MITIZA-624477 format. One line per field, with one value per residue (C-alpha): x, y, z; residue number from 1. Coordinates in Angstrom, 3 decimals. Example, Ala and Ser with C-alpha at 12.3 -4.5 7.8 and 13.67 -1.06 7.14 Angstrom:
REM residues 2
east 12.300 | 13.670
north -4.500 | -1.060
up 7.800 | 7.140
zase 1 | 2
END
This chain:
REM residues 82
east 169.791 | 166.910 | 164.785 | 161.590 | 159.624 | 158.403 | 155.832 | 152.364 | 150.658 | 150.315 | 147.370 | 145.371 | 147.315 | 150.599 | 152.082 | 153.751 | 151.787 | 154.906 | 153.958 | 156.248 | 158.637 | 159.697 | 157.758 | 159.073 | 159.132 | 157.520 | 159.571 | 162.893 | 163.942 | 163.481 | 165.561 | 166.188 | 168.511 | 170.929 | 170.434 | 168.601 | 166.228 | 162.965 | 160.201 | 159.538 | 157.588 | 154.408 | 151.944 | 151.805 | 148.271 | 147.080 | 147.144 | 151.165 | 151.381 | 151.337 | 152.105 | 151.488 | 153.784 | 152.977 | 155.684 | 154.842 | 157.211 | 160.116 | 160.385 | 158.114 | 157.574 | 156.256 | 154.592 | 158.364 | 159.085 | 155.973 | 156.847 | 159.966 | 162.174 | 162.293 | 165.052 | 164.358 | 167.545 | 168.708 | 169.442 | 173.467 | 172.986 | 172.267 | 175.123 | 177.914 | 179.963 | 181.081
north 5.315 | 7.349 | 8.654 | 7.399 | 8.980 | 8.096 | 5.023 | 7.325 | 3.927 | 0.254 | -1.491 | -4.126 | -6.393 | -5.170 | -3.051 | 0.059 | 3.417 | 5.278 | 9.156 | 9.367 | 12.017 | 10.992 | 8.441 | 5.235 | 1.514 | -1.427 | -4.122 | -1.404 | -2.323 | -0.124 | 0.012 | 2.110 | 4.499 | 1.588 | 0.072 | -2.987 | -3.690 | -3.678 | -4.370 | -4.095 | -1.062 | -3.551 | -0.721 | 3.275 | 4.748 | 8.531 | 11.279 | 11.296 | 14.847 | 12.962 | 9.298 | 7.118 | 3.956 | 0.801 | -1.935 | -4.980 | -5.847 | -8.493 | -7.920 | -9.143 | -5.467 | -2.952 | -0.571 | -0.223 | 2.161 | 4.099 | 7.729 | 6.971 | 7.760 | 5.140 | 4.837 | 3.430 | 0.951 | 1.686 | -1.364 | -2.406 | -1.177 | 2.488 | 3.056 | 1.809 | 4.339 | 4.891
up 121.597 | 121.145 | 123.463 | 123.173 | 125.913 | 129.186 | 130.473 | 130.949 | 131.439 | 131.951 | 130.806 | 131.992 | 129.056 | 130.352 | 127.691 | 128.626 | 126.572 | 126.122 | 124.490 | 122.046 | 121.138 | 117.362 | 115.811 | 116.201 | 113.941 | 115.460 | 116.142 | 117.742 | 120.552 | 124.322 | 127.033 | 130.254 | 131.004 | 131.987 | 127.948 | 130.134 | 127.447 | 128.679 | 125.405 | 122.259 | 120.343 | 119.115 | 118.183 | 117.425 | 117.913 | 118.334 | 115.547 | 113.831 | 115.666 | 118.350 | 118.978 | 121.375 | 121.141 | 122.837 | 124.420 | 124.443 | 127.703 | 127.854 | 132.228 | 134.991 | 136.692 | 133.815 | 136.039 | 137.713 | 134.754 | 135.539 | 134.522 | 133.604 | 130.341 | 127.714 | 125.073 | 121.383 | 120.783 | 116.811 | 115.194 | 114.031 | 110.916 | 111.890 | 114.613 | 112.842 | 111.688 | 108.295
zase 1 | 2 | 3 | 4 | 5 | 6 | 7 | 8 | 9 | 10 | 11 | 12 | 13 | 14 | 15 | 16 | 17 | 18 | 19 | 20 | 21 | 22 | 23 | 24 | 25 | 26 | 27 | 28 | 29 | 30 | 31 | 32 | 33 | 34 | 35 | 36 | 37 | 38 | 39 | 40 | 41 | 42 | 43 | 44 | 45 | 46 | 47 | 48 | 49 | 50 | 51 | 52 | 53 | 54 | 55 | 56 | 57 | 58 | 59 | 60 | 61 | 62 | 63 | 64 | 65 | 66 | 67 | 68 | 69 | 70 | 71 | 72 | 73 | 74 | 75 | 76 | 77 | 78 | 79 | 80 | 81 | 82
END
């Protein structure tokens, strides 16, 4: 699990905007601090030095995550120890 950043806004189309601490890849699942899946990385906008991730939510009330940290759920192949 890797910290993505804090949810800074929810758009009128109900997507979550996160000021990304690291540039994520599109399609990665996003979880809250309790490891509940809250959505997927849908788009990345802004400059490379300060990107924002757009999260397509899979929850009914994305507003509840405003100002809360969210995390990237890394793929199983990356989490596996060798």
